[in-house]
GUPA-111038 format. One record per residue (C-alpha): residue in one letter; x, y, z. Coordinates in steps of 0.02 Angstrom, whole numbers, plus 50000, padded with zeros to 5 digits. Each point is the difference from the previous one (the first is absolute). Layout:
<rs>
+---------+-------+-------+-------+
: residuo :  east : north :    up :
+---------+-------+-------+-------+
:       a :     X :     Y :     Z :
...
+---------+-------+-------+-------+
</rs>
This chain:
<rs>
+---------+-------+-------+-------+
: residuo :  east : north :    up :
+---------+-------+-------+-------+
:       m : 44317 : 52447 : 53008 :
:       s : 50138 : 50093 : 50093 :
:       l : 49969 : 50078 : 50169 :
:       k : 50017 : 50173 : 49923 :
:       d : 49864 : 49962 : 49872 :
:       r : 49888 : 49923 : 50132 :
:       i : 50021 : 50152 : 50112 :
:       s : 49957 : 50117 : 49854 :
:       e : 49840 : 49903 : 49969 :
:       d : 49957 : 50002 : 50185 :
:       i : 50024 : 50188 : 50006 :
:       k : 49866 : 50018 : 49867 :
:       v : 49883 : 49882 : 50094 :
:       a : 50029 : 50091 : 50165 :
:       m : 49965 : 50167 : 49918 :
:       k : 49837 : 49935 : 49928 :
:       a : 49953 : 49924 : 50168 :
:       k : 50047 : 50163 : 50089 :
:       d : 50095 : 49900 : 50130 :
:       k : 50121 : 50128 : 50071 :
:       v : 50105 : 49881 : 50107 :
:       w : 50020 : 49873 : 49860 :
:       l : 50043 : 50137 : 49875 :
:       e : 50131 : 50081 : 50113 :
:       t : 50077 : 49831 : 50040 :
:       v : 50016 : 49941 : 49820 :
:       r : 50064 : 50170 : 49946 :
:       s : 50136 : 49991 : 50134 :
:       i : 50049 : 49826 : 49939 :
:       k : 50011 : 50062 : 49820 :
:       k : 50103 : 50151 : 50055 :
:       l : 50125 : 49888 : 50089 :
:       i : 50011 : 49882 : 49851 :
:       l : 50037 : 50146 : 49884 :
:       e : 50130 : 50072 : 50120 :
:       k : 50086 : 49832 : 50014 :
:       e : 50002 : 49979 : 49810 :
:       v : 50076 : 50173 : 49978 :
:       s : 50135 : 49959 : 50128 :
:       l : 50043 : 49839 : 49905 :
:       r : 50012 : 50079 : 49827 :
:       p : 50183 : 50053 : 50017 :
:       q : 50039 : 49814 : 50026 :
:       g : 49913 : 49958 : 49836 :
:       q : 49840 : 49928 : 50074 :
:       e : 49839 : 50075 : 49932 :
:       t : 49869 : 49907 : 50104 :
:       l : 49995 : 49910 : 50165 :
:       t : 50016 : 49812 : 50007 :
:       e : 49864 : 49901 : 50087 :
:       t : 50117 : 49974 : 50148 :
:       q : 50032 : 50186 : 50014 :
:       e : 49813 : 50034 : 49994 :
:       l : 49973 : 49874 : 50140 :
:       e : 50139 : 50080 : 50103 :
:       l : 49920 : 50170 : 49979 :
:       l : 49827 : 49938 : 50050 :
:       a : 50068 : 49902 : 50148 :
:       q : 50092 : 50156 : 50057 :
:       l : 49840 : 50104 : 49989 :
:       a : 49902 : 49868 : 50096 :
:       k : 50133 : 49993 : 50135 :
:       q : 49995 : 50190 : 50016 :
:       r : 49811 : 49994 : 50022 :
:       r : 50013 : 49864 : 50134 :
:       d : 50133 : 50097 : 50095 :
:       s : 49899 : 50161 : 49988 :
:       m : 49844 : 49911 : 50064 :
:       e : 50096 : 49936 : 50150 :
:       q : 50072 : 50172 : 50039 :
:       y : 49831 : 50085 : 49982 :
:       r : 49917 : 49872 : 50114 :
:       n : 50137 : 50021 : 50130 :
:       a : 49971 : 50189 : 49992 :
:       g : 49812 : 49977 : 50020 :
:       r : 49960 : 50062 : 49825 :
:       e : 49876 : 49867 : 49947 :
:       d : 49934 : 50110 : 49859 :
:       l : 50171 : 50006 : 49914 :
:       a : 50030 : 49815 : 50033 :
:       e : 49834 : 49962 : 49915 :
:       q : 50051 : 50102 : 49847 :
:       e : 50163 : 49901 : 49989 :
:       a : 49903 : 49837 : 50017 :
:       k : 49890 : 50048 : 49852 :
:       e : 50152 : 50041 : 49894 :
:       l : 50084 : 49837 : 50052 :
:       a : 49846 : 49901 : 49947 :
:       i : 50010 : 50079 : 49828 :
:       l : 50188 : 49966 : 49987 :
:       e : 49974 : 49818 : 50046 :
:       n : 49894 : 49978 : 49844 :
:       y : 50159 : 50022 : 49897 :
:       l : 50110 : 49888 : 50106 :
:       p : 50005 : 49811 : 49981 :
:       a : 49906 : 49904 : 50133 :
:       p : 50105 : 49982 : 50159 :
:       l : 50067 : 49827 : 50036 :
:       s : 49945 : 49898 : 50150 :
:       d : 50125 : 49955 : 50136 :
:       q : 50007 : 49821 : 49934 :
:       e : 50040 : 50060 : 49824 :
:       i : 50137 : 50115 : 50066 :
:       e : 50073 : 49860 : 50105 :
:       a : 50003 : 49883 : 49849 :
:       i : 50094 : 50129 : 49896 :
:       l : 50121 : 50035 : 50143 :
:       d : 50032 : 49814 : 50025 :
:       e : 50041 : 49985 : 49815 :
:       i : 50120 : 50149 : 50007 :
:       i : 50084 : 49934 : 50158 :
:       t : 50026 : 49831 : 49915 :
:       q : 50068 : 50082 : 49841 :
:       t : 50122 : 50112 : 50094 :
:       g : 50052 : 49868 : 50126 :
:       a : 49966 : 50121 : 50144 :
:       s : 50009 : 49920 : 50170 :
:       s : 50025 : 50136 : 50131 :
:       m : 49970 : 50184 : 50035 :
:       k : 50167 : 50039 : 49915 :
:       d : 49917 : 49951 : 49836 :
:       m : 49853 : 50119 : 50020 :
:       g : 50064 : 50117 : 49864 :
:       k : 50011 : 49855 : 49877 :
:       v : 49815 : 49964 : 50029 :
:       m : 49929 : 50177 : 50016 :
:       e : 50057 : 50066 : 49831 :
:       p : 49919 : 49864 : 49893 :
:       a : 49850 : 49995 : 50117 :
:       m : 49967 : 50186 : 49982 :
:       d : 50019 : 49988 : 49811 :
:       k : 49880 : 49854 : 49987 :
:       l : 49871 : 50065 : 50125 :
:       k : 50005 : 50184 : 49952 :
:       g : 49828 : 50078 : 50009 :
:       r : 49922 : 49839 : 50066 :
:       a : 50064 : 50001 : 50180 :
:       e : 50066 : 50132 : 50119 :
:       g : 50187 : 50008 : 50028 :
:       r : 49982 : 49996 : 50189 :
:       k : 49898 : 49841 : 49991 :
:       i : 50124 : 49917 : 49881 :
:       q : 50145 : 50049 : 50113 :
:       a : 49914 : 49931 : 50155 :
:       m : 49961 : 49835 : 49913 :
:       v : 50178 : 49982 : 49934 :
:       k : 50069 : 50034 : 50175 :
:       a : 49885 : 49869 : 50075 :
:       k : 50050 : 49870 : 49869 :
:       l : 50188 : 50032 : 50015 :
:       s : 50007 : 50012 : 50189 :
:       g : 49892 : 49848 : 50035 :
+---------+-------+-------+-------+
</rs>
């Protein structure tokens, strides 16, 4: 089942459950999926690929995390809590995040494949790492781990 179909089903369930936060969150996801599909039609693509869906969800999750941090810094715990609820719903659609050990194993494999040995080779490692870990690890975390591996 595609993400779009799953979201459509979840909208129905949320409406029946009268869960306003869940309903608003899944509706916003569907809206963004539809907007993205419309923007890709001139290029001949009718639906999003699984990778594009993951990118979209990861972007939404990152926005929620950033908003939570800003609201907490501004002392708006009520708004931060709302973002946390929406993030929890979004995370149901994302693949399970990888542990640090799993990320390190993937990075070690990429470093070996690319022959990277110093900080000059960071770009060679980051591009395949971001592709492989998209939606399963935060970019900042990946970047920090790559820096540590290449500088040490």
